[in-house]
C-alpha positions, 0 to 999 in steps of 0.5 A: 400268809401276811394276814396271819397273826402268828408263825403258828397259825401259818404253820397250821394253815399250811397243815390244812391246805389239802382240799381233802380236808374240806368237804365243800368248797365254793367261791365268787366274786364277794366271798369264799367260803368252805368247810373243814373237818375237825376233830368233831363230828360237824364240820367248821364252817369258814368264810371270807368276805373280799371286800375286807377282806373279813373273816368268820369260822365256826371254830373256838379260835380267838385269832384273826384270821384264825388257821380255817380262814389262811388255809381257805384262802391259800386254797382259792390262791392255788386254784382248788377252789371252784368259781362262780358257785351259789352260796350257801344260805349260812354264807349268803346270811352273813354277807347279807348281813354286813351289807345291811350293817353297811347301809345302816351305818351310812343311813345312821352318818346321813341322818346325824343332823338333827332338826333342830342344831340349837337344841341339840347342841343345848342337849349335848352340852347338858350330857358333857356337864354331867358327865364332866361332874361324874369324871370330877368326882371319880378323879378326886377318889383317885387322888385320895387313894393315890394320897393313902398309898403313898402315905404307906409307902409304895413298897409294902404294895409287893407284901399286901395280899389284898392290894390287887382286889384294891386296885381292881376296885378302883379300876371298876370305879373309874369306869363307873366315873367314865373314865375307862381310859384310867381304868386301863391305866390303873390295871396296867400300873399294876402290873409294875408292881414287884416286877423288877427291883425299882419298881415303887420308882417307876410306879411313882412316876405313873402316879405323876401322870395320874395327878396331871390327870386330876388337875386338869379335870379340876381346872378344865374350864380354863384349858385351850381346846386342844388340850381339853381334848387331849385330857379327854381322849386320856380319860377315855372319853369317846368322840363321835366318828362323824365329829371326828371327820368333820372337825378333824385334820385331814391328811391325804398321803401314801401311808405306809404301815410301819407297825402293827400291834393286836392285843386280846383284852378281856371279854373276847375284844380284840385291839388292832394298834395299825402305825402308819407313817406319811411319805409326803407329810413325813407324819406319823398316825395311829389307827385304832381297831377293835373286834368283839366276839369273834367278829374280824377287823374291817379292813386288811393292813399289812406291814410293809405295805403302801396305801393311799388314803386321807385320814382324819386326825383327832383334835389335840396339840400333838395328834397321832390317833386317826381315822380313817376316811371312807372306811377302807384303804387302797392298796398301791402295790408296786406304785407306791414309793418305798420308805427310805432311811430318811424317816429316823433322821430327827426320830428323838426330835420328834418325840421330844415335839410330841411328847412335850405338846401331849404328856398324857399320851400313854405310847409313842412312835419312835424310829431309830437307825443303826441299832443293835439287839444285845442281851444282858441282865437277863433282858433284851436291850437296843444299843443306841446309836448317838444322834441328835446330840445325844450320846450312845448308850442303851434302852431297855426293849420289850421283845420276845426271846425267840423273836430276838434271836429270830431277827439277829439270825436274819441280820447276822447281828448287823445294825437295823433300822428299828420302829416301835412304841416307847413307853415312858415310865419304865427303867431310867429312861422308859422302854421300847417296845420292838414292833418291826425291823428293816434293812437298806439296800444299796439305794438307801430303800428300806425293806421289811424284814420282821414284824411283831406278832400278837399278843394277849393281856 
């Protein structure tokens, strides 16, 4: 049930936890499968590969896993699915396809080393030069567009019926310029227009960050390698995984999953942000996963669980994003030491250092202890305690109303430890998107009592 994307899926899965609703089921050491009778004449074909676990279902749901996959796992956990059977063809072909894909990926990585490294390096340099030229032209066009907006007055965007089309055109232009990261930033910034009374101020702050990128692209030759890597990441310039594994800083640790955020993007693209906290290193890490067109995620991360694994951090001055070495994490279960309250001891100092190191990072992880939630002025606020030399105050908290009231009911409105994504450029100080809540026992050990669910964008 911890794999469920939301409460509705959990409830629906329990409603299907009856073997009478499954005309056929089976399992072996590699997978479990079954057919669930839905509203149509043809039952849904549901299957789960234990190596992920990875889910697949013929139902039209865009949630991962869907209610049928969860229900099938519940039936198996309850001993209602027979063991040792031979999978049907539709299961075997899926498992073979996954195995074949994994083998091809390994073979591709093994053959990645070119026969002539120097010639390959020259070809790569020429490709990068051509891409930089496209990016530079697109960013210069973006700069002129921003100047026109400021000259006309940002507040006028609220009454301009053609403004949305213009913003969408500029976002598309960034894709043509091979700066997909800027395209995403433009679409997200448009949502600020007329969203609250002080939105022109927040939008102007976004334009200022974009101008930093415009200037950085123009003087890219003088940038240090880490800063250049940060600029490329902000532009959405993908870095080959093999290169990250070869050049990125490896950090082996016991990594605690402290936050998950699953977002449905355009074209049925699912993005999952996995926020990790290292027990020995004390470092924060972000693992990004993507799933397209009904395919599930390769690795199951569960909030509150701990995994012993090695991460390779992307190059940069204040690296957060990392790749999981080997593709899968090994759960430590009861062997893992739990988180303690010291994880938030210097949260503001850590945040300050990361922002100073890389101001182009769109979101930052942030802990805070002894926080209370309050509802005022038609929105939720996190009442921030005095710490790190900063006086107490309140900051905007992004959390759904039903989840906020549920969290208050769980805690009795008592102070708690919260984790979330800090997003600058909203309000006077920014805003805090809450992803998980924790409470400490008498020994100072943290237990996760609430976690954020999936969302659509």
